[in-house]
C-alpha positions in Angstrom: -11.3 5.0 12.2 -10.9 8.3 13.8 -8.4 10.0 11.5 -8.7 7.9 8.2 -11.7 8.6 6.0 -10.7 6.2 3.2 -7.8 3.9 2.3 -7.5 1.6 -0.6 -4.8 -0.7 -2.1 -5.2 -2.2 -5.6 -2.9 -4.8 -7.2 -2.7 -5.4 -10.8 -0.6 -8.3 -12.4 -0.3 -8.2 -16.1 2.2 -7.7 -18.9 5.1 -9.0 -16.8 4.5 -6.5 -14.0 2.9 -6.5 -10.6 1.7 -3.0 -10.0 0.2 -1.6 -6.8 -1.6 1.7 -6.2 -2.5 3.0 -2.7 -4.6 6.0 -1.9 -5.4 7.4 1.6 -7.6 10.2 2.6 -7.6 11.7 6.1 -10.4 13.7 7.8 -10.5 17.4 7.5 -7.7 19.0 9.4 -5.4 16.1 9.0 -1.8 17.3 9.1 0.1 14.5 7.5 -0.3 11.2 5.7 2.3 8.3 5.4 2.1 5.3 3.1 4.4 2.3 3.4 3.8 -0.1 0.4 5.3 -3.6 -0.1 4.9 -5.8 -3.1 5.4 -9.4 -2.0 5.9 -12.8 -3.7 5.0 -16.2 -2.3 7.9 -18.6 -1.7 6.5 -21.8 -0.2 4.5 -20.9 2.8 6.3 -17.5 3.2 5.7 -14.1 1.7 8.9 -12.3 0.7 9.1 -8.6 0.1 10.3 -7.9 -3.5 10.5 -4.2 -3.0 9.1 -1.5 -0.7 8.5 2.2 -0.8 7.5 5.0 1.6 5.9 8.3 0.9 4.9 11.1 3.3 2.8 14.1 2.4 1.6 17.1 4.3 -2.1 17.5 4.3 -5.0 15.0 4.2 -4.4 13.0 1.0 -1.5 10.9 -0.3 -1.0 8.2 -3.0 1.6 6.0 -4.5 1.9 3.7 -7.4 4.9 1.4 -7.9 5.6 -1.9 -9.7 8.0 -4.7 -9.9 8.8 -7.3 -12.6 6.5 -10.3 -12.3 7.8 -13.8 -13.0 5.4 -16.1 -14.8 3.8 -18.6 -12.4 4.6 -16.8 -9.3 1.9 -15.4 -6.9 2.0 -11.8 -5.7 0.2 -9.6 -3.3 0.6 -6.0 -2.0 0.5 -4.9 1.6 0.3 -1.3 2.8 0.3 0.5 6.1 -1.2 4.0 5.9 -0.9 6.4 8.8 -2.8 9.8 9.2 -2.0 12.4 11.8 -4.7 14.6 13.2 -4.3 16.9 16.2 -0.8 15.4 16.7 -2.1 11.8 17.0 -1.4 9.1 14.6 -3.8 6.4 13.4 -2.7 3.5 11.2 -4.4 0.9 9.1 -2.9 -2.1 7.3 -4.4 -3.5 4.1 -3.4 -6.7 2.4 -4.6 -7.4 -1.2 -5.9 -10.7 -2.6 -3.2 -12.9 -4.1 -2.7 -12.7 -7.9 -0.8 -15.0 -10.2 1.5 -13.8 -12.9 
């Protein structure tokens, strides 16, 4: 990764909620960071997005934490695409968490 120093996405499913936290850090001099976060539920063989959020921040760091109601017995995952701009050029990375049951 040229622009992205570090990116992580963590999913927690407990107490009737599926919560995801994303953090991204760009290299020194990064102009802007963008995070697109989706929390998804498994329906048969498909993954359906329950909700999605986008945050953009000037500078080299950004984070987001969001949650949805989790139904007992359903399986959830989070997926994020982070983008960092450096010298006017964008670099993106997509992360998908492990699946977790409610």
